[in-house]
C-alpha positions as CSV (number, residue, x, y, z in Angstrom):
1,M,-85.2,-35.0,-18.1
2,I,-86.1,-34.5,-14.1
3,R,-89.9,-33.8,-13.8
4,V,-90.5,-31.0,-11.1
5,L,-93.8,-29.9,-9.4
6,L,-93.6,-27.0,-6.9
7,V,-95.8,-26.7,-4.1
8,D,-96.0,-23.4,-2.4
9,D,-98.7,-21.4,-1.3
10,Q,-97.2,-17.8,-2.8
11,P,-97.6,-17.7,-6.7
12,I,-94.8,-15.0,-6.4
13,L,-92.3,-17.5,-5.2
14,R,-93.8,-20.3,-7.1
15,E,-93.1,-18.1,-10.4
16,G,-89.9,-17.3,-9.4
17,L,-88.7,-20.6,-8.9
18,K,-89.8,-22.0,-12.0
19,A,-88.5,-18.8,-13.8
20,L,-85.1,-19.9,-12.5
21,L,-85.6,-24.2,-12.3
22,E,-86.6,-23.4,-16.5
23,L,-82.9,-22.2,-17.2
24,E,-81.5,-25.7,-16.4
25,A,-81.8,-28.2,-19.6
26,D,-82.5,-31.0,-17.8
27,L,-85.1,-29.8,-15.5
28,A,-88.6,-29.5,-16.3
29,I,-91.4,-27.9,-14.2
30,V,-94.5,-30.0,-15.2
31,G,-97.1,-28.5,-12.4
32,E,-97.5,-26.2,-9.1
33,A,-100.1,-26.7,-6.0
34,D,-100.5,-24.0,-3.5
35,N,-101.1,-26.5,-0.8
36,G,-100.1,-30.4,0.4
37,Q,-103.8,-31.7,-0.8
38,T,-103.7,-30.1,-4.2
39,A,-99.9,-31.6,-4.1
40,L,-100.6,-35.1,-3.6
41,Q,-103.7,-34.9,-6.1
42,Q,-101.1,-33.4,-8.9
43,V,-98.1,-36.2,-8.1
44,E,-101.2,-38.8,-8.7
45,A,-102.0,-36.7,-11.6
46,L,-98.8,-35.7,-13.3
47,H,-96.2,-38.3,-11.8
48,P,-93.1,-35.9,-11.0
49,D,-89.8,-37.4,-10.1
50,V,-89.1,-34.5,-7.5
51,V,-91.3,-32.0,-5.5
52,L,-90.0,-28.6,-4.1
53,M,-92.7,-28.6,-1.1
54,D,-93.3,-25.6,1.2
55,V,-93.7,-26.4,4.7
56,R,-96.6,-23.7,6.2
57,M,-99.6,-23.9,3.9
58,P,-103.1,-24.0,4.0
59,V,-105.5,-27.3,4.2
60,M,-102.5,-29.6,4.3
61,D,-98.8,-28.2,5.2
62,G,-96.0,-29.6,3.5
63,V,-94.7,-32.2,6.6
64,A,-98.3,-34.0,6.4
65,A,-98.1,-33.9,2.2
66,T,-94.7,-35.4,2.5
67,G,-95.6,-38.2,4.9
68,A,-98.6,-38.9,2.3
69,I,-96.3,-38.9,-0.8
70,H,-93.5,-40.9,1.0
71,Q,-96.3,-43.3,1.7
72,Q,-98.5,-43.5,-1.5
73,F,-96.0,-42.5,-4.1
74,P,-92.2,-43.6,-2.8
75,Q,-91.1,-43.3,-6.5
76,T,-91.6,-39.4,-6.1
77,K,-89.1,-37.4,-4.0
78,V,-89.7,-34.8,-1.8
79,L,-87.2,-31.9,-1.5
80,V,-88.6,-29.8,1.4
81,L,-88.5,-25.6,1.1
82,T,-88.6,-23.3,3.8
83,T,-87.9,-20.0,5.2
84,F,-88.2,-21.1,8.3
85,D,-84.8,-22.8,10.0
86,D,-87.3,-24.6,12.1
87,D,-85.8,-28.1,13.8
88,H,-88.8,-29.4,14.6
89,Y,-89.9,-29.2,10.8
90,V,-86.2,-30.8,9.8
91,A,-86.5,-33.4,12.0
92,E,-90.4,-34.4,11.1
93,A,-90.5,-33.5,7.4
94,L,-87.2,-36.2,7.4
95,R,-88.6,-38.6,9.7
96,L,-92.3,-39.0,7.2
97,G,-89.8,-39.4,4.2
98,A,-88.3,-36.3,2.9
99,A,-85.3,-37.0,1.0
100,G,-83.8,-33.2,1.7
101,Y,-84.3,-30.2,3.3
102,L,-83.1,-26.5,2.0
103,L,-84.2,-22.9,3.0
104,K,-85.7,-20.7,0.0
105,D,-83.0,-18.2,-0.3
106,T,-80.4,-21.5,-1.3
107,P,-78.7,-20.2,-4.4
108,S,-80.6,-21.3,-8.0
109,E,-77.6,-23.4,-9.0
110,E,-77.1,-25.0,-5.8
111,L,-81.0,-25.6,-5.6
112,A,-80.4,-27.4,-9.2
113,I,-77.6,-29.6,-7.9
114,A,-80.0,-30.9,-5.0
115,I,-82.8,-31.9,-7.4
116,R,-80.6,-34.1,-9.0
117,T,-78.9,-35.6,-5.8
118,V,-82.3,-36.0,-4.7
119,Y,-83.2,-37.8,-8.3
120,K,-80.5,-40.2,-8.0
121,G,-81.3,-41.1,-4.5
122,Y,-79.4,-39.5,-2.2
123,T,-80.5,-37.3,1.1
124,Q,-79.6,-33.4,0.7
125,L,-79.0,-31.4,3.6
126,A,-78.9,-27.5,4.3
127,P,-75.5,-26.4,6.0
128,G,-76.1,-26.5,9.8
129,I,-79.1,-28.8,9.8
130,V,-76.6,-32.0,10.4
131,Q,-75.0,-30.4,13.0
132,K,-78.4,-29.6,15.0
133,M,-80.1,-32.7,14.7
134,I,-77.2,-34.6,16.4
135,A,-77.6,-32.3,19.2
136,Q,-81.2,-32.6,19.6
137,T,-80.5,-36.3,19.3
138,P,-80.2,-38.1,23.0
139,R,-77.0,-39.5,23.6
140,P,-76.9,-42.9,25.4
141,A,-74.2,-43.3,28.2
142,P,-70.5,-43.8,27.6
143,Q,-69.8,-47.4,27.2
144,P,-66.2,-48.6,27.7
145,F,-67.0,-50.6,24.5
146,P,-69.1,-49.5,22.3
147,D,-71.3,-51.9,20.8
148,L,-70.5,-51.3,17.0
149,P,-72.2,-52.7,13.7
150,P,-70.3,-55.4,12.0
151,G,-69.8,-53.7,9.2
152,F,-67.4,-51.1,11.0
153,T,-64.2,-53.0,11.0
154,Q,-64.8,-53.9,6.7
155,L,-64.4,-50.1,6.4
156,T,-61.6,-48.7,4.2
157,P,-59.3,-46.1,5.7
158,R,-60.7,-43.5,2.9
159,E,-64.4,-44.5,4.1
160,R,-63.6,-43.8,7.8
161,E,-62.2,-40.5,6.8
162,V,-65.4,-39.5,4.4
163,L,-67.6,-40.8,7.9
164,R,-66.0,-38.6,9.9
165,L,-66.1,-35.4,7.2
166,I,-70.2,-36.7,7.1
167,A,-70.2,-35.9,11.2
168,A,-69.0,-32.8,10.6
169,G,-72.1,-31.8,8.1
170,S,-69.6,-32.0,4.7
171,S,-71.2,-32.2,1.7
172,N,-69.9,-34.3,-0.8
173,R,-68.5,-31.6,-2.9
174,E,-66.7,-30.4,0.4
175,I,-65.3,-34.3,1.1
176,A,-64.2,-34.1,-2.5
177,Q,-62.2,-30.6,-2.2
178,I,-60.8,-31.8,1.4
179,L,-59.6,-35.2,0.2
180,Y,-58.5,-34.5,-3.4
181,I,-61.3,-36.8,-5.2
182,S,-64.1,-36.5,-7.4
183,E,-67.6,-36.3,-6.1
184,G,-68.6,-39.4,-8.3
185,T,-66.1,-41.1,-5.8
186,V,-67.5,-39.7,-2.5
187,R,-70.9,-40.9,-3.7
188,N,-69.2,-44.3,-4.2
189,H,-67.8,-44.4,-0.5
190,V,-71.2,-42.8,1.3
191,T,-73.4,-45.7,-0.8
192,N,-70.6,-48.5,0.6
193,I,-70.7,-46.7,4.1
194,L,-74.1,-46.8,4.5
195,A,-74.8,-50.6,3.2
196,R,-72.0,-51.7,5.5
197,L,-73.2,-49.7,8.7
198,E,-76.6,-51.1,7.8
199,L,-77.6,-47.0,8.2
200,R,-80.7,-45.2,6.0
201,D,-78.7,-42.2,4.9
202,R,-76.0,-39.9,6.0
203,T,-78.2,-38.6,8.8
204,Q,-78.3,-41.7,10.4
205,A,-74.6,-41.7,9.8
206,A,-73.3,-38.4,11.3
207,I,-75.4,-39.3,14.3
208,F,-73.7,-42.9,14.5
209,A,-70.0,-41.4,13.9
210,N,-70.8,-38.5,16.5
211,S,-71.7,-41.1,18.9
212,I,-67.8,-43.2,18.1
213,A,-66.1,-39.6,17.4
214,P,-63.3,-40.8,19.6
215,L,-63.1,-44.8,18.2
216,L,-63.1,-43.2,14.7
217,D,-60.2,-40.6,15.5
218,R,-58.2,-43.1,16.9
219,A,-58.6,-45.7,14.5
220,I,-57.7,-42.9,11.6
221,A,-55.3,-42.0,13.3
222,D,-54.2,-45.5,13.4
223,E,-54.1,-45.8,10.0
224,K,-51.8,-43.4,9.1
């Protein structure tokens, strides 16, 4: 059973989320909070597995609360939810340790999948967010022979294809459909990619892949 804490300053939204998520047999709503400070206290008292965290709240906002929870209770995953598709909040929440970021209009079945995803230790980003973060990341001047992690040459042809699709912002489900493989196989490939390239998460993998896009495309073409 995945223990979930709901954090939002609007009671009606908490009630709606609770009603939807309690329909999932493997999810249990163990508590609620209406600001980041109370959320921090609830995490200490209830030890939830996943926190659904609003961004804009009184007393302590969701971004600050995310950082505090990540530092003090690293075993608890924070999935940020907001109605504001704001790039600054995305980058800051992820920088401070959020395991994922979704908009509040995400369908309930996708939200439940996202909770399970971050609970297992994976990153969950809303469609389009990876591309925005990549666009905001300063790109180094082109190098004729870019310095590549030693692990890049260890990537299998399939892992390079997965890496390119991560760079395009594709989810594990979408990658599985494109490559005609299972989502479990995709997750294994992502884990191997991150380990070999010594990257923290798929956002870093996407940024890296985009920085060497021509080289990656050439490597994939040569292997076919």
